[in-house]
C-alpha positions as CSV (number, residue, x, y, z in Angstrom):
1,M,34.7,40.7,11.4
2,L,31.3,42.7,13.4
3,P,31.8,43.7,16.7
4,S,31.0,40.6,19.5
5,H,29.1,43.0,21.5
6,L,26.6,44.5,18.8
7,P,23.3,42.8,19.2
8,I,22.3,40.4,16.6
9,H,19.8,42.9,14.5
10,L,22.3,45.4,14.5
11,K,24.6,42.5,13.4
12,S,22.7,41.3,10.5
13,E,21.8,44.5,9.3
14,M,25.6,45.3,9.2
15,Y,25.9,42.0,7.2
16,I,23.4,43.0,4.7
17,L,24.5,46.4,4.2
18,K,28.3,44.9,3.8
19,N,27.1,42.5,1.1
20,L,24.5,44.6,-0.6
21,P,25.5,44.4,-4.1
22,F,25.2,40.5,-3.9
23,I,21.7,40.7,-1.8
24,G,20.5,43.4,-4.9
25,F,21.2,40.9,-7.1
26,L,19.4,37.9,-4.9
27,S,16.4,40.1,-4.4
28,A,16.3,40.9,-8.2
29,C,16.2,36.7,-8.9
30,F,13.6,36.7,-6.4
31,T,11.7,39.7,-7.8
32,S,11.7,38.0,-11.5
33,C,9.9,35.0,-10.4
34,Q,6.9,36.8,-8.5
35,G,4.6,35.4,-11.7
36,F,5.4,32.3,-10.0
37,V,3.4,32.3,-6.8
38,K,0.3,34.4,-5.6
39,S,1.4,36.3,-2.7
40,N,0.5,39.4,-0.9
41,P,2.3,42.4,-2.4
42,E,2.2,44.2,0.6
43,K,4.1,41.4,2.3
44,S,6.5,39.6,-0.2
45,Y,9.5,39.0,2.1
46,A,11.5,37.1,-0.8
47,A,11.6,40.3,-3.4
48,S,12.8,42.7,-1.2
49,T,16.2,43.7,0.9
50,M,13.8,46.0,3.1
51,E,11.4,43.5,3.8
52,L,14.1,41.1,4.5
53,M,15.1,43.2,7.0
54,K,11.6,43.9,8.6
55,L,11.6,39.9,8.7
56,L,15.3,40.0,10.9
57,E,13.1,42.6,13.9
58,V,10.1,39.8,13.4
59,E,12.4,37.0,14.4
60,D,14.1,39.5,17.5
61,E,10.3,39.5,18.5
62,L,9.9,36.0,18.3
63,V,13.4,35.2,20.4
64,D,12.6,37.4,23.1
65,N,8.6,35.9,23.4
66,L,10.0,32.8,23.4
67,N,12.7,33.4,26.1
68,G,9.6,34.5,27.9
69,Y,8.0,31.4,27.8
70,V,10.8,29.7,28.8
71,K,11.6,31.7,31.8
72,T,7.9,30.9,32.9
73,L,8.6,27.4,32.2
74,K,11.9,27.4,34.6
75,M,10.0,28.8,37.4
76,K,7.6,26.6,37.6
77,F,10.1,23.7,37.0
78,N,12.4,24.8,39.7
79,L,9.7,25.3,42.5
80,M,8.5,21.5,41.6
81,E,12.1,20.2,41.8
82,R,12.8,22.0,45.3
83,S,9.9,20.5,46.8
84,L,10.4,17.0,44.9
85,I,13.7,16.9,46.6
86,D,12.3,17.3,50.3
87,M,9.4,15.2,49.7
88,S,12.3,12.3,48.7
89,I,14.2,13.1,51.9
90,E,11.0,11.7,53.8
91,H,10.3,8.9,51.6
92,R,14.1,7.3,51.9
93,E,13.5,7.5,55.9
94,M,10.5,5.7,55.5
95,K,12.0,2.8,53.1
96,S,15.2,2.8,55.4
97,E,13.1,1.6,58.7
98,Y,9.6,1.5,57.3
99,E,8.8,-0.7,60.5
100,S,9.4,2.4,63.3
101,Y,8.5,5.0,60.9
102,L,4.8,3.9,60.0
103,G,4.9,2.7,64.2
104,N,4.6,6.0,64.8
105,P,0.9,7.0,64.2
106,L,1.9,10.8,63.5
107,N,3.9,9.4,60.9
108,S,0.9,7.0,59.3
109,F,-1.1,10.3,59.1
110,R,1.1,12.2,57.1
111,L,1.9,9.6,54.7
112,I,-2.0,9.1,54.2
113,H,-2.5,13.0,53.9
114,R,0.4,13.8,51.5
115,L,-0.7,10.9,49.5
116,H,-4.4,12.2,49.4
117,T,-3.8,15.9,49.5
118,S,0.0,17.0,48.5
119,W,-0.1,15.0,45.5
120,R,-3.1,15.7,44.0
121,K,-2.4,19.4,44.7
122,W,0.9,19.3,42.8
123,Y,-0.6,17.2,39.6
124,Q,-2.9,19.9,39.5
125,Y,0.0,22.6,39.6
126,A,1.6,20.2,36.9
127,I,-1.0,20.1,34.3
128,R,-1.9,24.2,34.9
129,I,-0.9,26.4,32.6
130,E,0.2,29.8,34.0
131,N,-1.0,32.9,32.7
132,N,2.3,34.4,31.9
133,A,2.7,31.3,29.6
134,L,-0.8,31.7,28.2
135,V,0.6,35.2,27.6
136,H,3.3,34.1,25.4
137,I,1.2,31.4,23.9
138,E,-1.0,33.9,22.4
139,N,1.8,36.6,21.3
140,A,2.9,33.6,19.5
141,R,0.0,32.8,17.7
142,L,-0.6,36.5,17.0
143,M,3.1,36.9,15.4
144,R,2.1,34.0,12.9
145,K,0.8,36.7,10.7
146,M,3.9,38.5,10.3
147,L,5.8,35.2,9.1
148,P,7.1,34.4,5.9
149,T,3.8,32.4,3.6
150,S,4.7,29.1,1.9
151,S,4.6,31.6,-1.2
152,D,7.7,33.1,0.4
153,L,9.9,30.2,0.8
154,Q,8.7,29.2,-3.0
155,Q,10.0,32.5,-3.9
156,A,13.4,32.2,-1.7
157,C,13.7,28.6,-3.0
158,R,13.9,29.9,-7.0
159,G,16.1,32.8,-6.2
160,I,18.4,30.3,-4.8
161,H,18.1,28.1,-7.8
162,D,18.5,31.3,-10.0
163,L,21.6,31.9,-8.7
164,M,23.0,28.2,-9.4
165,S,22.1,28.7,-12.5
166,F,23.3,32.2,-13.3
167,Y,27.0,31.8,-11.1
168,D,27.1,28.0,-12.2
169,L,27.2,27.2,-8.2
170,K,26.9,23.6,-7.3
171,P,24.4,22.7,-4.1
172,E,27.8,21.2,-2.3
173,E,29.1,25.0,-2.7
174,L,26.2,26.8,-1.3
175,A,25.6,24.2,1.5
176,A,28.9,25.2,2.9
177,G,28.4,28.8,2.3
178,N,30.4,29.3,-0.4
179,L,28.8,32.1,-2.5
180,A,30.6,32.9,-6.0
181,G,33.9,32.6,-4.3
182,H,33.4,34.1,-1.2
183,S,33.3,31.8,1.6
184,Q,31.7,31.8,4.6
185,P,31.0,29.0,6.3
186,E,29.0,30.1,9.2
187,T,26.2,31.0,6.7
188,G,25.9,27.3,5.4
189,L,22.9,25.7,4.9
190,T,21.4,23.4,7.6
191,A,19.7,19.7,6.8
192,Y,16.3,21.0,6.8
193,D,17.0,23.9,4.5
194,C,18.8,21.5,2.2
195,L,15.6,19.1,2.5
196,A,13.3,22.2,1.9
197,L,15.1,23.0,-1.7
198,G,15.4,19.5,-2.6
199,E,11.4,19.3,-2.2
200,F,11.7,22.6,-4.8
201,G,13.6,20.8,-7.0
202,V,11.1,18.0,-7.4
203,Q,8.0,20.5,-7.4
204,N,10.0,21.7,-10.8
205,R,10.9,18.6,-12.0
206,K,14.9,19.5,-11.6
207,D,15.1,15.9,-10.2
208,D,18.9,15.4,-10.6
209,L,19.4,18.9,-8.6
210,A,16.7,17.4,-5.9
211,E,18.8,14.3,-5.6
212,A,22.0,16.5,-5.0
213,W,20.4,18.5,-2.3
214,Y,18.4,15.4,-0.1
215,N,21.8,14.0,-0.1
216,L,23.5,16.7,1.2
217,S,20.4,16.8,4.0
218,L,21.6,13.0,4.7
219,T,24.7,13.8,5.2
220,R,23.8,16.3,7.8
221,F,21.1,15.0,9.6
222,E,21.7,12.9,12.2
223,D,18.5,11.7,14.1
224,I,17.1,8.4,12.2
225,F,13.9,9.7,12.3
226,D,15.0,12.9,10.2
227,K,17.3,11.3,7.9
228,Y,14.0,9.0,7.3
229,Q,12.3,12.4,6.1
230,V,14.7,12.2,3.2
231,H,14.9,8.6,2.6
232,K,11.1,8.9,2.0
233,A,11.0,11.8,-0.2
234,W,13.8,10.5,-1.9
235,A,12.4,6.9,-2.5
236,L,8.8,8.4,-3.9
237,L,10.8,10.3,-6.4
238,L,12.7,7.8,-7.4
239,A,9.8,5.5,-7.5
240,K,7.8,7.8,-9.6
241,N,10.9,8.0,-12.5
242,K,10.5,4.0,-12.4
243,Q,13.9,3.5,-10.2
244,L,12.5,0.8,-8.4
245,T,15.5,-0.9,-6.9
246,E,16.9,2.2,-6.0
247,A,13.9,3.5,-4.1
248,F,13.6,0.0,-2.4
249,H,17.1,0.6,-0.7
250,H,15.4,4.0,0.5
251,F,12.7,2.8,2.2
252,E,14.6,-0.2,4.2
253,N,15.8,3.0,6.2
254,K,11.9,3.0,7.7
255,P,12.4,3.2,11.6
256,E,10.3,0.6,12.9
257,E,8.8,2.8,15.3
258,I,7.2,4.8,12.4
259,V,3.9,3.9,10.8
260,A,3.9,3.8,7.2
261,S,1.6,6.6,5.4
262,N,-0.8,5.2,2.5
263,E,1.3,6.7,0.0
264,V,4.3,4.9,1.2
265,I,2.6,1.2,1.8
266,H,1.1,1.5,-1.9
267,F,5.0,2.0,-3.4
268,E,6.3,-0.7,-0.8
269,G,4.0,-2.7,-2.3
270,V,4.6,-2.0,-5.6
271,L,8.5,-2.2,-5.2
272,A,8.3,-5.9,-3.1
273,T,6.3,-6.8,-6.2
274,K,8.5,-6.4,-8.7
275,Q,11.6,-7.5,-6.5
276,N,9.6,-10.8,-5.7
277,C,8.6,-11.3,-9.6
278,T,11.9,-11.2,-10.8
279,A,13.1,-13.7,-7.7
280,V,12.9,-17.4,-8.1
281,I,11.2,-18.3,-4.8
282,Q,9.5,-21.7,-5.3
283,K,10.8,-23.5,-2.4
284,P,11.7,-27.1,-2.5
285,S,8.4,-28.9,-1.2
286,R,8.8,-31.2,1.7
287,L,4.8,-32.1,1.6
288,H,2.7,-34.4,0.2
289,C,1.1,-34.8,-3.3
290,R,-1.8,-36.8,-2.5
291,Y,-6.0,-37.7,-3.0
292,N,-8.3,-35.8,-1.0
293,T,-11.1,-38.0,0.1
294,S,-11.9,-36.9,3.3
295,T,-13.7,-33.4,3.1
296,T,-17.1,-34.4,2.0
297,P,-18.9,-37.5,1.3
298,F,-18.4,-37.2,-2.9
299,T,-14.9,-36.7,-2.3
300,R,-14.9,-40.6,-1.0
301,I,-16.1,-41.5,-4.8
302,A,-14.6,-38.5,-6.9
303,P,-11.2,-38.0,-5.0
304,L,-9.4,-34.4,-5.8
305,K,-5.9,-34.3,-6.7
306,M,-4.1,-32.0,-4.3
307,E,-0.6,-31.0,-3.4
308,E,0.5,-29.1,-0.3
309,L,2.4,-26.7,-0.5
310,S,2.2,-24.9,3.1
311,L,0.9,-25.6,7.2
312,D,0.5,-22.4,8.1
313,P,-1.3,-20.8,6.8
314,Y,-2.2,-23.7,5.2
315,M,-2.3,-23.9,1.6
316,V,-3.1,-26.4,-1.5
317,V,-3.3,-26.7,-4.8
318,F,-5.8,-28.9,-6.6
319,H,-5.2,-30.0,-9.7
320,D,-7.9,-30.4,-12.5
321,V,-11.3,-29.2,-10.7
322,V,-12.6,-27.0,-13.4
323,Y,-13.5,-28.0,-16.6
324,D,-12.6,-26.6,-20.3
325,T,-16.5,-26.8,-21.0
326,E,-16.9,-24.6,-17.9
327,I,-13.7,-22.6,-18.6
328,D,-15.7,-21.6,-22.2
329,G,-19.0,-21.1,-21.1
330,M,-17.8,-18.8,-18.2
331,L,-15.2,-16.6,-20.9
332,N,-18.0,-16.5,-23.6
333,S,-20.8,-15.4,-21.3
334,S,-19.2,-12.5,-19.1
335,N,-19.2,-8.8,-19.7
336,F,-15.6,-7.9,-18.2
337,G,-15.7,-3.9,-16.7
338,I,-12.3,-2.3,-16.5
339,S,-10.5,-2.2,-13.2
340,E,-7.4,-0.3,-13.8
341,S,-8.3,3.0,-12.6
342,V,-9.6,4.7,-9.6
343,S,-11.9,8.0,-9.9
344,G,-11.2,8.2,-13.4
345,L,-7.1,7.9,-12.5
346,K,-5.1,5.4,-13.4
347,S,-4.0,2.8,-10.6
348,E,-0.9,1.0,-10.1
349,V,-2.6,-0.9,-7.6
350,R,-4.4,-3.4,-10.1
351,T,-4.8,-3.2,-13.6
352,S,-6.9,-5.9,-15.0
353,K,-10.6,-6.6,-16.5
354,D,-13.0,-8.4,-13.9
355,S,-16.7,-9.6,-14.1
356,H,-18.9,-10.9,-11.4
357,I,-20.6,-14.1,-12.7
358,V,-24.1,-15.7,-11.5
359,D,-23.0,-18.4,-9.2
360,S,-22.9,-21.5,-10.2
361,K,-24.5,-24.3,-7.9
362,T,-21.7,-26.6,-9.6
363,L,-18.9,-24.5,-8.6
364,N,-19.8,-23.7,-5.0
365,E,-20.5,-27.4,-4.6
366,R,-17.0,-28.1,-5.8
367,V,-15.5,-25.5,-3.8
368,T,-17.5,-27.2,-0.7
369,D,-15.8,-30.7,-1.9
370,M,-12.1,-28.7,-2.2
371,T,-12.2,-27.0,1.3
372,G,-14.9,-28.3,3.2
373,L,-16.6,-24.7,4.1
374,S,-19.8,-23.6,3.3
375,M,-20.4,-21.3,0.8
376,E,-23.3,-19.4,2.5
377,M,-22.2,-15.1,3.0
378,S,-19.4,-15.7,0.5
379,D,-18.9,-13.3,-1.8
380,P,-20.2,-14.0,-5.5
381,F,-17.6,-15.6,-8.0
382,S,-15.1,-12.8,-9.9
383,L,-13.9,-13.6,-12.9
384,I,-10.8,-11.9,-13.9
385,N,-8.6,-11.3,-17.0
386,Y,-5.2,-9.8,-16.0
387,G,-3.8,-8.3,-20.3
388,L,-0.4,-7.4,-20.8
389,G,1.5,-6.1,-17.9
390,G,-1.6,-7.1,-16.1
391,H,-0.7,-7.0,-12.2
392,F,-2.2,-6.4,-8.8
393,I,0.5,-5.6,-6.0
394,L,1.3,-7.1,-2.6
395,H,-2.2,-7.4,-0.5
396,H,-3.8,-9.7,1.4
397,D,-7.5,-11.0,1.2
398,F,-9.0,-10.6,4.8
399,H,-10.4,-7.3,5.4
400,E,-9.6,-6.8,9.0
401,Y,-13.0,-5.1,10.1
402,T,-13.4,-3.8,13.5
403,N,-15.1,-6.2,16.2
404,T,-18.7,-4.6,15.6
405,T,-18.6,-4.6,12.1
406,R,-16.8,-8.2,11.8
407,L,-19.5,-9.7,13.8
408,K,-22.3,-8.6,11.4
409,R,-20.7,-9.1,8.2
410,G,-17.9,-11.5,8.7
411,D,-14.4,-11.7,7.5
412,R,-12.7,-13.7,4.7
413,I,-11.7,-16.8,6.4
414,A,-10.0,-18.5,3.2
415,T,-9.3,-17.9,-0.6
416,V,-9.6,-19.7,-3.9
417,L,-8.1,-19.1,-6.6
418,F,-8.9,-20.8,-9.8
419,Y,-6.7,-20.6,-13.3
420,L,-8.6,-21.0,-16.2
421,G,-6.0,-20.8,-18.8
422,E,-2.3,-20.7,-19.4
423,V,0.2,-17.8,-19.5
424,D,3.1,-17.8,-21.9
425,S,5.1,-15.6,-19.7
426,G,4.8,-14.2,-16.0
427,G,1.5,-13.7,-14.1
428,A,2.5,-15.9,-11.3
429,T,0.7,-15.8,-8.0
430,I,3.7,-14.9,-5.3
431,F,3.7,-15.5,-1.4
432,P,7.1,-13.6,-0.7
433,M,6.6,-14.1,3.3
434,L,6.1,-17.9,2.4
435,N,8.9,-18.4,0.0
436,I,6.1,-19.9,-2.2
437,T,5.4,-19.2,-6.3
438,V,2.1,-20.4,-7.9
439,T,2.3,-20.5,-11.9
440,P,-1.0,-20.5,-13.9
441,K,-2.0,-23.7,-14.9
442,K,-5.2,-24.3,-16.5
443,G,-7.6,-26.3,-14.4
444,S,-5.9,-25.7,-11.4
445,A,-7.3,-23.5,-8.4
446,V,-5.0,-22.5,-5.1
447,F,-6.7,-22.3,-1.8
448,W,-5.3,-21.1,1.6
449,Y,-6.6,-19.8,4.8
450,N,-6.4,-16.3,5.4
451,L,-7.0,-16.3,8.9
452,H,-5.9,-18.4,12.0
453,N,-8.0,-20.9,13.5
454,S,-8.4,-18.5,16.5
455,G,-9.8,-16.0,14.0
456,A,-6.8,-13.9,14.0
457,V,-5.3,-12.6,10.6
458,N,-2.7,-14.3,9.3
459,S,-0.1,-11.6,7.8
460,K,1.6,-14.4,6.0
461,T,-0.7,-14.5,3.6
462,L,0.6,-11.8,2.1
463,H,0.8,-12.1,-2.2
464,S,0.6,-10.8,-5.3
465,A,-0.2,-11.2,-9.0
466,C,2.9,-10.6,-11.3
467,P,2.4,-8.6,-14.3
468,V,1.8,-10.8,-17.3
469,I,4.6,-10.4,-20.0
470,S,3.4,-12.4,-23.2
471,G,-0.2,-13.7,-23.6
472,S,-3.5,-13.6,-21.2
473,K,-4.2,-14.7,-18.0
474,Y,-7.7,-15.6,-16.8
475,V,-8.4,-16.3,-13.1
476,L,-11.8,-17.0,-11.0
477,T,-11.9,-16.0,-7.3
478,K,-14.0,-17.1,-4.7
479,W,-13.8,-15.6,-1.0
480,I,-14.9,-17.4,1.8
481,N,-16.9,-16.0,4.9
482,E,-16.1,-17.1,8.7
483,L,-19.5,-16.2,9.7
484,P,-21.1,-19.8,8.6
485,Q,-18.2,-22.0,9.3
486,M,-18.9,-22.0,13.3
487,F,-19.2,-25.2,13.7
488,V,-16.7,-26.8,10.6
489,T,-13.8,-25.0,11.8
490,P,-14.5,-24.2,15.7
491,C,-12.3,-21.2,16.6
492,M,-9.4,-22.5,19.1
493,K,-7.9,-19.4,21.5
494,D,-4.3,-18.9,20.5
495,S,-4.6,-21.6,18.3
496,N,-1.6,-21.3,15.7
497,L,-0.5,-17.8,17.2
498,H,2.9,-16.6,17.6
499,L,4.2,-16.0,21.1
500,S,4.6,-12.5,20.2
501,Q,0.5,-12.2,19.6
502,I,-0.8,-14.1,22.2
503,E,1.2,-11.7,24.8
């Protein structure tokens, strides 16, 4: 045992000297992997015991500097706290007998003066940074040059992994401070240490080792936000290895206060698509099948077969609304462009081929007959082909523009999706928040509103195209713009909004 009265840097130096043979091997491990990263040869902490000793001195300086900064803040805090006590006493006296208190003109004057002048001074004092504090902040900034770089951390992680390989050590042993039979619990690794070693394992394709470190990190963290860092990293690793169900369980641990990153949103979409596409979620319909004869005058003499699926959002399936001759004409005249890559990289968002076809007056008029909406300003028809495994992960069709852009361009008020052929297996369109599955049927079309009548987006319209297992899937999409519909579907304030949205 080292004497308790020794300064921390002397204790650390004596500890290093006591364990010099073992640390010598550790340094050798670090030195052997210098080629792994490019770092400054004059300051490679991980490659030399002497450099590590210098790092202890740097830590001493950092601790002293931080202590000075804390002392400065405490002085400021104590002064404000003492003044607040005095002010609170007078404030309580005023509230207990405010009529007699304010009946004295001197008290009234002091109250006005205090709120006008004193509180403003305290505000200015509170937000002001003291000169002493600025000195400590500047010292901390200058000392950053003396700290280990990311290359040093990489080398240190590599050294730990080499130790594990050479001595057949397990992550659990190192995390508990057990080094080749020498137990020193006080040297055990923290949750952040384990997380860093797990991330290094991922970078070096040692996935089993990374998962072991992630698990140890989880057991050491107590804060739910810290735990989610590990869950997120672990989930992305599992998703990369196509273990989607396991990854989904880790993503479920996200606290509500955290805004998901784009990367997480993407993988959550992939995972949710897989989960919902393999589930049977067709809900029993208590709605109606009927002939639509009311949207336009033409439907009175040529009614459309319509099956209601949902009232919020309003969603229906039309049957036999596109003919075989029209389908053959579109498929034979279209040049499909591949949509499975983004900037040359394969995308897991959408794997399909699509083609924008020349807008057909007949089809546009038919969509108007189906929906009662104007086709002005709407997107052109988009013809999409999903082959083997072709899919589109969970997404919304609305753009959710800013107000300025939306006033000029308009959002997508509704979507019409025509099915141009049968699919042998797979390829359904799913709406998991509505518990609805629409199976492709040649000649049919599903229509739904993306926006509430108030103009607010309807998040329940989240949907996905499940992967095609066997066969080929052809769909024709029409996105309808909201701006020309102002007299057809007038905006009604708060209509169809949930209480949470109104508030």
